[in-house]
N, C-alpha and C positions, 0 to 999 in steps of 0.2 A: 707677046714677049714672055718668055719663061723667066721665072724668078727663083733665086736661091737665097735662103736665109743664112746669115753668118752670125754665130754665137761668140761670146767672150772666149770660150774654150778654143776657138779657131783664131779669133783676132789676136789674142796674146802671142801665140807662136808665130803668126804672120808678121807681127810687128818686131819680133825678136829673132834675128837670124841664127842665134846660138841655140835656140830651142830645137829639140829633137825632131819635131814634126814640121818645122818651118818649110823645108824644101818640098815635101809632099803636098802640104796645104797650099803653098804658093802655086804649084803646078796645077792643082785642081781648080783653084780660083781663076787663074789665068786662062785655063781651058774654057771655063764657063763664060768668062767675059768675052773671049774671042768668038764664042758661039752666039753672042748677043744677049746673054742673060742679064737681067737687072739684079743687082745685089741688094738685099733687104736686111735691115737690122732695126733695132729700136734705140731710142735715146737711153733707156735703162741699160742696155747692153753696152752702149758707148760709154756711159758713166762708169759702169762696172769695170770695163777694160781700161779706161783711163786711170782709175784708182789703182788697179793692179800694176799697170806699167809704171805709174808714179812711184809706188812703193818698192817695186823690184828693180826697175831699170833707170829711174830718174826722170827729172822734169823734161829734158830734151826729147827723149824717146816718147814720153806721154804726149807732148805737144805735137810732135810729128804725126803720131797716130791721129790726133784730133784733126789736124790739117788735112790729112788724106781721107779720112772716113766721110767727110762732108762733100766729097767730089763725086761727079758722075763716074760710073754708072751706079753709085751707091745711093740708095734711098733710106734715109733714117726716119722711121715712123715714130712719132711722138706718142707716148702713153697719155691716156686721159683717165679721169676718175671712173668713167663708165667702163673703159677697157680693164682697169684694175679691179673693179667690182666683178666683172665677168671672169677675170682670171681667178679671183677668190672663189667664186661660185662654181665655175666649170672645171677648175683644175685643182686648186689647193684644198678645197673642202671635199671634193669627190674622191680624190686619190690620197686618202689618209695614210696608206702604206708607203707612199713615196715622199722623198724629201725635196720636192720641187721648190725652188725659190720663187719669190714674186717675179723676179726678172724672167725666169724660165716660163712661168705661167702667162705673163704678158706676151712673151714671144710666141707661145702656142696660140693665143687668141689672135694675134696679128697674122700669123701664118695661116690659120684657119680662115680668117676673114678675107685674106688676099688669095686664097687657094694655093698657097705655097706648100708643096709636099716634101721638098728636099732641104736638108740643112747641112751646112759645112760646120761640123761641131765634133768635138771629142767627148762631149757630155752625153752619156748614154740615156739621159732623161728624154732626149728628143726621140729616140727609138721607142722607149717605153710609152711615150705619148702618141705613138703611131706614125711618126714622121720617118722619112728615109734619110739615113746618114750617108754622106758621100765618102766618109772615111772608113 
């Protein structure tokens, strides 16, 4: 089964129909789900997206996102101290010229470990890290 990683930069407009990229991202995501892809994200991305939605769009939108993100075919990978240490060593320390966040770096570790090469993201850090952006 192929897998597609989804980042906060895509989850936020997917959860908010007023966002400029909503329609295009929703179509790309629906196409991949129809093709049988598993959607992968991390608990750090979920927390980051929830906080962003809560601040910008309110409690109801943020709770709806949480309810939907924990359903099939979405797999939420939980970060661990070991994954976070690897994120620090493999990404944050090595790429001093980049402003990767810990959430980004954990995403990169999870993607690498799972063999995921494609990301639904508007964050160009994924391309800089060597992953293919669908957008």
